[in-house]
PADOPA-404374 format. One line per 4 residues: number of its first residue (from 1); their letters; for each residue x negated, y negated, z of N, C-alpha, C. Coordinates in steps of 0.02 Angstrom, whole numbers, plus 50000, padded with zeros to 5 digits. Each point is the difference from the previous one (the first is absolute). Example, Ala and Ser with C-alpha at 12.3 -4.5 7.8 and 13.67 -1.06 7.14 Angstrom:
<rs>
1) AS) 49340,50284,50390,50045,49941,50000,49955,49940,50000 | 50018,49947,49964,49958,49941,50003,50039,49945,50037
</rs>
This chain:
<rs>
1) MKKT) 47190,50918,47078,50013,49940,50035,50063,49965,49991 | 50038,50033,49963,50084,49990,49995,50011,50039,50073 | 49962,50053,49997,50030,50022,50089,49999,49965,50064 | 49921,49973,49999,49994,49961,50055,50045,49952,50010
5) LLLN) 50003,49951,49932,50058,49933,49995,50065,50017,50036 | 50041,50061,49972,50067,50017,50033,49972,50017,50069 | 49965,50027,50010,49989,50027,50076,49997,49931,50056 | 49962,49940,49956,49984,49948,50051,50057,49974,49981
9) ILFF) 50066,49983,49950,50039,49975,50019,50048,50032,50043 | 50025,50071,49984,50033,50041,50058,49963,49962,50091 | 49953,50017,49993,49984,49968,50090,50027,49918,49986 | 49982,49954,49977,50027,49940,49999,50069,49994,50032
13) FLVT) 50042,50029,49955,50057,50001,50018,50021,50040,50048 | 49970,50051,50019,50007,50024,50083,50006,49951,50055 | 49934,49983,49997,49977,49976,50040,50030,49919,50030 | 50021,49962,49939,50053,49958,49989,50064,50012,50013
17) SSMY) 50022,50031,49982,50049,50038,50016,50032,49992,50090 | 49933,50041,50011,49994,50010,50090,49993,49934,50024 | 49991,49961,49986,49965,49932,50027,50068,49955,50014 | 50033,50013,49949,50075,49939,49970,50059,50050,49961
21) CQNL) 50049,49999,50037,50054,50042,49951,50065,49954,50014 | 50043,49993,49966,50069,49973,50000,50056,50027,49946 | 50054,50000,50032,50056,50003,49942,50029,49939,49973 | 49995,50021,49948,50042,49935,49955,50078,50023,49988
25) FPAS) 50057,49962,50001,50052,49996,50009,50032,49961,49926 | 50059,49997,49977,50033,49950,49943,50041,49945,50043 | 49988,49964,49978,50029,49934,50065,50090,50024,50013 | 50026,50038,49939,50065,50023,50034,50001,50062,50009
29) GSVG) 50078,50031,50024,50006,50076,50002,49993,50001,50087 | 49994,50063,50005,49990,50036,50078,49949,50047,50005 | 49975,49998,50062,49936,50054,50013,50017,50044,50035 | 49994,50066,50004,50017,50055,50045,49940,50040,50015
33) IGTL) 50014,50008,50070,49960,50040,50023,50021,50078,50021 | 49993,50045,49976,50032,50083,50030,50056,49980,49963 | 50013,49971,49962,50085,50011,49956,49970,49962,49922 | 50044,50042,49961,50009,49972,49932,50040,49953,49980
37) TPGF) 50054,49987,50043,50054,49952,49986,50020,49962,50073 | 49936,49951,49985,50015,49937,50060,50058,49962,49998 | 50024,49997,50058,50058,49942,49998,49985,49947,50027 | 49959,49955,50021,49973,49959,50027,49922,49974,49942
41) ELDV) 49984,49951,50019,49932,49974,49959,49947,50038,50034 | 50027,50013,50075,49939,50054,50016,50031,50074,50037 | 49999,50035,49989,50045,50067,50021,49952,50044,50030 | 50000,50016,50067,49970,50053,50019,50027,50059,50020
45) AGTL) 49988,50054,49972,50026,50054,50024,49970,50043,50042 | 50015,49989,50084,49934,50035,50034,49994,49946,50071 | 49945,50026,50028,49981,49928,50075,49950,49955,49965 | 50027,49955,49994,49954,49934,50000,49957,49975,50064
49) NATS) 49944,50004,50017,49940,49965,50051,49981,49931,49989 | 50021,49948,50036,49965,49952,49961,49966,49957,50107 | 49975,49974,49991,49971,49936,50072,50043,49955,49998 | 50045,49979,49955,50051,49938,49987,50026,49989,49939
53) ILQD) 50035,49955,50011,50080,49984,49918,49976,49935,50014 | 50001,49956,49944,50027,49946,50000,50052,49966,49967 | 50014,49960,50016,50042,49960,49961,49987,49939,49983 | 50013,49960,49933,49953,49954,49973,49951,49976,50049
57) GTEI) 49943,50060,50021,49928,49962,50042,50012,50011,50056 | 50051,50018,50012,50030,49980,50070,49987,50101,50032 | 49975,49994,50057,50019,50084,50021,50065,49994,50043 | 50021,50059,49966,50088,50019,50045,49978,50060,50039
61) IGSQ) 49954,50036,49978,49992,50091,50047,49937,49980,49983 | 49978,50027,50072,49934,50005,49993,49986,50039,50095 | 49933,49981,50025,49986,50014,50062,50047,49997,50054 | 50063,49978,49986,50057,49992,50058,50031,50058,50005
65) WDST) 49986,50044,49954,50067,50073,50001,49954,50021,50030 | 50030,50068,50022,49979,50057,50009,50046,50028,50026 | 49972,50069,50009,50061,50064,49998,49962,50052,50032 | 50067,50066,50012,49968,50062,50024,50022,50046,49948
69) ANDL) 50014,50078,50009,50008,50032,49959,50086,49992,49991 | 50066,49962,50025,50061,49990,49988,50010,49938,50009 | 49969,49940,50036,50014,49929,50020,49969,49964,49952 | 50021,49948,49985,49958,49938,49965,50011,49923,50031
73) FYNT) 49939,49977,50057,50005,49956,50033,49966,49925,49961 | 50016,49964,50032,49984,49910,49961,49953,49975,50077 | 49957,49984,49987,49942,50006,50066,50048,49895,50008 | 49987,49974,49942,50003,49926,50027,50069,49963,49970
77) GNVG) 49995,49945,50027,50082,49964,49947,50052,50023,50031 | 50054,49987,49969,50056,50001,50034,50048,50029,49933 | 50054,50028,50018,50043,50051,49932,50047,49960,50002 | 50034,49969,49947,50060,49991,49972,50025,50029,49961
81) IGTL) 50054,50033,50002,50067,50044,49964,50055,49943,49978 | 50015,49986,49948,50049,49968,49986,50012,49929,50016 | 49932,49980,50017,50002,49926,50020,49894,49984,49991 | 49998,49940,49996,49949,49965,49971,49940,49959,50050
85) DTQG) 50052,49995,50047,49995,49972,50074,49993,50026,50048 | 49954,50038,50042,50012,50045,50060,49994,49968,50068 | 50008,49927,49990,50007,49947,50071,49939,50028,50054 | 49955,50036,49973,49933,50025,50058,50028,50057,50014
89) YMLA) 50046,50027,49990,50018,50070,50017,49950,50055,49964 | 49992,50031,50020,49964,50077,49974,50054,50017,49968 | 50044,50016,50000,50046,50044,49952,50064,49951,50009 | 50013,49979,49939,50071,49953,49987,50044,50027,49928
93) VGGD) 50051,50027,50017,50034,50013,49962,50074,49984,49989 | 50001,49917,49922,50036,49989,49977,50094,50039,49991 | 50031,50029,50052,50028,50050,49983,50057,50044,50040 | 50023,50054,49999,50030,50043,50057,49944,50080,49995
97) VIAE) 49983,49997,50063,49978,50068,50035,50023,50055,50000 | 50006,50061,49986,50022,50075,50020,49939,50028,50042 | 50018,50034,50054,49960,50050,50029,50031,50033,50052 | 49983,50075,50003,50029,50042,50032,49968,49988,50086
101) GVKV) 49961,49964,50000,49972,49971,50084,49959,49943,49995 | 50001,49959,50051,49946,49929,50003,50009,50020,50081 | 49898,49998,50000,49990,50011,50072,49969,49926,50007 | 50005,49959,50052,49992,49948,50018,49939,49997,50067
105) ELEG) 49958,49991,50011,49944,49995,50039,50021,49952,50059 | 50021,49961,50044,50013,49946,50036,49946,49978,50053 | 49956,49936,49983,49940,49987,50024,50043,49970,50061 | 50039,49987,50020,50020,49960,50052,50025,50056,50057
109) EWPD) 50035,49976,50048,50046,50045,50051,50047,50026,49987 | 50014,50075,50011,50066,50006,49993,50058,49978,50060 | 50047,49993,50004,50043,49968,50044,50040,50033,50058 | 49946,50077,50023,50027,50007,50060,49994,49976,50071
113) FVFD) 49959,49926,49998,49988,49979,50037,50066,49959,50027 | 50066,50007,49970,50060,49991,50012,50021,50026,50077 | 49997,50078,50005,50026,50022,50035,49961,50003,50072 | 49935,49961,49997,49942,49993,50072,50040,49938,50033
117) EEFN) 49993,50043,50092,50054,49961,50031,49979,49938,50007 | 49953,49957,49996,49973,49941,49996,50012,49962,49928 | 50040,50029,49966,50038,49970,49917,50049,49949,50020 | 49987,49949,49967,50054,49914,50007,50041,50029,49949
121) LKPL) 50069,50034,50027,50063,49979,49953,50020,49946,49989 | 50028,49973,49972,50024,49931,50011,50089,50010,50006 | 50029,49969,50037,50064,50000,50015,50022,49988,49933 | 50076,50041,49984,50027,49992,49952,50032,49922,49988
125) SEVE) 50005,49971,50048,50019,49915,49993,49960,49957,49962 | 49908,50046,50025,49958,49927,49970,49970,50036,49942 | 50036,50068,49983,50000,49995,49919,50045,49969,49955 | 50067,50011,50016,50060,49965,49974,49964,49924,49986
129) SFIK) 49974,49974,50059,49974,49914,49980,49960,50012,49947 | 49941,50037,49991,49945,50013,49953,50039,49997,49916 | 50053,50039,50006,50026,50009,49959,50053,49945,49958 | 50024,49961,50047,50032,49936,49989,49974,49974,49961
133) AYRH) 49915,49977,50027,49986,49948,49999,49956,50027,49933 | 49976,50053,49991,49943,50007,49936,50046,50047,49955 | 50038,50051,49995,50038,50027,49978,49977,50060,49973 | 49951,50045,50043,49972,50048,50006,49980,50038,50050
137) LPNI) 49972,50056,50000,49976,50024,50067,49929,49966,50025 | 49986,50014,50066,49939,49991,50029,49940,50027,49951 | 49947,49993,49995,49960,50032,49982,50004,50036,49945 | 50056,49966,49929,50006,50032,49956,49992,49938,49948
141) PNAE) 49959,50008,49947,50013,49956,49953,50053,49979,49958 | 50008,49943,49988,50062,49969,49965,49997,50003,49928 | 50060,49988,49980,50014,50002,49930,49955,49997,49948 | 49979,49914,50013,49955,49957,49975,49917,50020,49995
145) NVKQ) 49972,50037,50072,49946,50004,49988,50001,50104,49956 | 50040,50007,50016,50008,50092,49963,49988,49972,49929 | 50053,49961,49979,49995,49989,49926,49922,49971,49975 | 49982,49947,50029,49935,49976,49989,49949,50054,50000
149) DGID) 49997,50035,50044,49940,50034,50025,50021,50078,49985 | 50046,50038,49990,50030,50057,49997,49979,50023,50081 | 49992,50072,49998,50019,50014,50073,49933,50082,50007 | 49981,50002,50061,49940,50060,49985,50031,50076,50030
153) LGVM) 50011,50035,49957,50047,50045,50038,49983,50027,50057 | 49947,50007,50019,49980,50039,50075,50020,49964,50048 | 49973,49920,50008,50027,49948,50040,50069,50018,50006 | 50047,50002,49947,50049,49972,49997,50055,50043,50042
157) NAKL) 49977,50080,49988,50030,50060,50012,49986,49998,50073 | 49931,49981,50024,49994,49993,50072,50046,49944,50044 | 50002,49928,49958,50049,49975,50024,50063,50035,50019 | 50022,50013,49939,50068,50030,50017,50003,50050,50059
161) LQKI) 49961,50040,49997,50017,50060,50066,49993,49958,50052 | 49958,49957,50009,50002,49972,50053,50088,49975,50033 | 50024,49961,49938,50065,49973,50011,50027,50050,50016 | 50015,50048,49967,50026,50077,50006,50009,50013,50064
165) EELT) 49909,50004,50035,50006,50029,50095,50017,49950,50048 | 50000,49917,49951,50040,49959,50069,50083,50006,49984 | 50036,50024,49937,50061,50022,50014,50015,50048,50027 | 49962,50046,50017,49996,50065,50016,50000,49975,50097
169) LYTI) 49949,49962,50018,50003,49992,50058,50074,49963,50032 | 50009,49946,49976,50065,49963,49996,50058,50024,50013 | 50016,50077,49936,50057,50050,50012,49982,50034,50061 | 49961,50019,50016,49975,50049,50070,50021,49947,50064
173) AQQK) 49988,49947,49981,50020,49952,50066,50078,49981,49991 | 50036,49985,49937,50064,50000,49993,50038,50049,50020 | 49976,50054,49991,50025,50070,50022,49995,50005,50080 | 49959,49992,50028,49988,49986,50080,50053,49949,50022
177) EIDS) 50015,49963,49975,50043,49952,50021,50059,50018,49989 | 50037,50031,49937,50059,50024,49995,50009,50058,50062 | 49944,50049,50011,50013,50058,50046,50015,49987,50064 | 49947,49933,50009,50032,49969,50078,50076,49957,50005
181) LKKT) 50012,49985,49937,50070,49973,50003,50061,50034,50011 | 49969,50072,49968,50053,50058,49997,50020,49992,50074 | 49940,50036,50047,49987,50010,50050,50046,49942,50053 | 49991,49955,49983,50047,49953,50035,50036,50004,50014
185) NKVL) 50038,49996,49910,50073,50004,49968,50024,50059,50052 | 49972,50062,50004,50028,50056,50039,50027,49969,50066 | 49920,49999,50041,50024,49958,50056,50052,49958,50024 | 50003,49937,49938,50069,49944,50012,50053,50060,49975
189) SSQN) 50001,50035,49970,50072,50024,49980,50013,50038,50056 | 49967,50044,50039,50006,50025,50057,50022,49971,50067 | 49978,49949,50000,50017,49955,50061,50055,49947,49969 | 50016,50003,49943,50070,49952,49979,50047,50055,50010
193) EIIN) 50010,50068,50001,50042,50055,49997,50036,49997,50085 | 49933,50025,50052,49994,49985,50050,50033,49940,50024 | 50004,49950,49980,50025,49917,50002,50072,50016,49993 | 50030,50043,49943,50057,49990,49982,50038,50055,50031
197) KLAE) 49980,50058,50038,50034,50045,50041,50006,49947,50059 | 49943,49981,50021,50032,49952,50081,50043,49955,50007 | 50017,49964,49924,50034,49958,49983,50079,50028,49998 | 49996,50059,49996,50058,50041,49979,50032,50014,50061
201) RLEK) 49953,50028,50040,50009,50022,50077,50013,49944,50042 | 49978,49947,49993,50006,49925,50019,50071,49979,50000 | 50006,50001,49923,50086,49979,49980,50048,50054,50043 | 49988,50056,50004,50041,50059,50042,50014,49971,50067
205) LENQ) 49959,49992,50033,49985,49981,50064,50042,49933,50016 | 50010,49946,49941,50037,49929,50006,50070,50025,50007 | 50002,50045,49957,50080,50004,49983,50045,50052,50056 | 49951,50046,50029,50050,50003,50063,50022,49969,50048
</rs>
């Protein structure tokens, strides 16, 4: 009888243990998993697998994260480093950034069109009038716009390259004018030399 009762109690314990099990811990202290010396309230010495992480009942890390062997991706939302306000940008950094290289894929047109024969290169006098009126170059944002909206590196580099190409065309045109003036000056110098010689001969004839 005692043996049967003992078996029934053991069976009941096994059944209830398989149906419901929980760990109870004191209200104070730390919990260590894989470590006997936890340094935090919950310290895991190993890999932790979770479908989500909650902060004050709100999911902060969950299905929006994805990864490969060596990379970690954030599928939705924006990322702020050193700032809480990303201002709608996917990555906002409140501070300096250093990198060995930065590649910008330009969506617009690269300004090689400046060298097309049909490109309308403004006369320098027109550029001068624009600068006097607006205090900045044509097709370049002014200081107020840059202060308010910042600059798009890809777009700005394209605009600056366009100005460099325009300056190159101006320089080529000026060099052609200089070369032409040099030739004209050489001809005038030769003509002036001939005139001087004729004047000397005429003076000698008059003195005879």
